[in-house]
Legacy VTK file of the C-alpha trace (Angstrom):
# vtk DataFile Version 3.0
C-alpha trace
ASCII
DATASET POLYDATA
POINTS 89 float
-148.035 190.047 154.049
-145.952 192.757 152.385
-142.239 191.835 152.312
-141.022 194.158 149.594
-139.285 197.416 150.281
-136.375 198.357 152.456
-135.444 196.475 155.581
-132.413 196.894 157.826
-129.222 195.046 156.978
-128.520 193.036 160.125
-124.925 192.274 161.019
-125.561 188.680 162.085
-124.320 185.466 160.459
-126.510 183.045 158.520
-126.304 180.532 161.372
-127.448 182.999 164.048
-130.340 181.954 166.242
-133.745 183.542 165.755
-133.294 185.171 169.164
-130.003 186.795 168.092
-131.546 188.074 164.864
-134.656 189.378 166.645
-132.533 191.167 169.236
-130.467 192.876 166.522
-133.574 193.791 164.490
-135.275 195.210 167.580
-132.211 197.246 168.538
-131.950 198.700 165.033
-135.629 199.570 164.738
-136.248 200.837 168.275
-132.761 201.801 169.438
-133.353 199.908 172.667
-131.105 197.143 173.876
-133.055 195.960 176.909
-135.501 193.304 175.874
-136.662 189.944 177.092
-137.412 187.039 174.757
-140.743 185.520 175.778
-141.392 182.954 173.065
-140.065 181.773 169.710
-141.966 179.730 167.164
-141.939 178.782 163.501
-144.859 180.225 161.563
-146.230 179.797 158.074
-147.663 182.849 156.329
-149.693 181.878 153.265
-149.108 183.783 150.015
-145.506 184.578 150.980
-142.685 182.895 149.102
-141.062 181.291 150.935
-143.797 181.056 153.543
-141.711 179.896 156.551
-140.739 182.538 159.145
-139.733 182.626 162.781
-141.797 184.785 165.099
-140.138 186.016 168.286
-142.304 187.540 171.001
-140.283 190.102 172.969
-140.989 192.482 175.821
-139.292 195.838 176.333
-140.242 198.601 178.725
-143.498 196.800 179.541
-144.587 196.542 175.903
-144.741 193.400 173.813
-143.668 193.233 170.172
-143.445 190.468 167.602
-140.236 190.335 165.597
-140.671 188.316 162.418
-137.420 187.051 160.867
-136.421 185.003 157.836
-133.027 184.203 156.344
-133.114 185.139 152.645
-129.650 184.478 151.205
-125.960 185.180 151.689
-126.209 188.266 149.488
-129.302 189.661 151.240
-128.953 188.273 154.749
-131.863 188.340 157.176
-135.260 189.920 156.496
-136.956 191.270 159.626
-139.928 193.337 160.680
-141.082 194.471 164.140
-144.832 194.521 164.812
-146.848 196.020 167.638
-148.883 193.645 169.796
-152.393 194.935 170.401
-153.955 194.195 173.790
-157.115 192.170 173.332
-158.371 192.216 176.917
LINES 1 90
89 0 1 2 3 4 5 6 7 8 9 10 11 12 13 14 15 16 17 18 19 20 21 22 23 24 25 26 27 28 29 30 31 32 33 34 35 36 37 38 39 40 41 42 43 44 45 46 47 48 49 50 51 52 53 54 55 56 57 58 59 60 61 62 63 64 65 66 67 68 69 70 71 72 73 74 75 76 77 78 79 80 81 82 83 84 85 86 87 88
């Protein structure tokens, strides 16, 4: 997974919940505030250092997205990325 490059600086504290971080990341990337948290889980992504992330499944305007978050450091803050969920039916 590619983690390098720019990502939004999220104005949330280090002790924020994954749901709070995902909400802020989603708002900044999509400019939508209305979302529903469906599920949160810890995930391991091999070949990433560190390889522990939190994946938050959200729904907004009938579409599902996965918001992947990871706290990096006090200087950097939270890394986040919003991914589309493809329908597999």
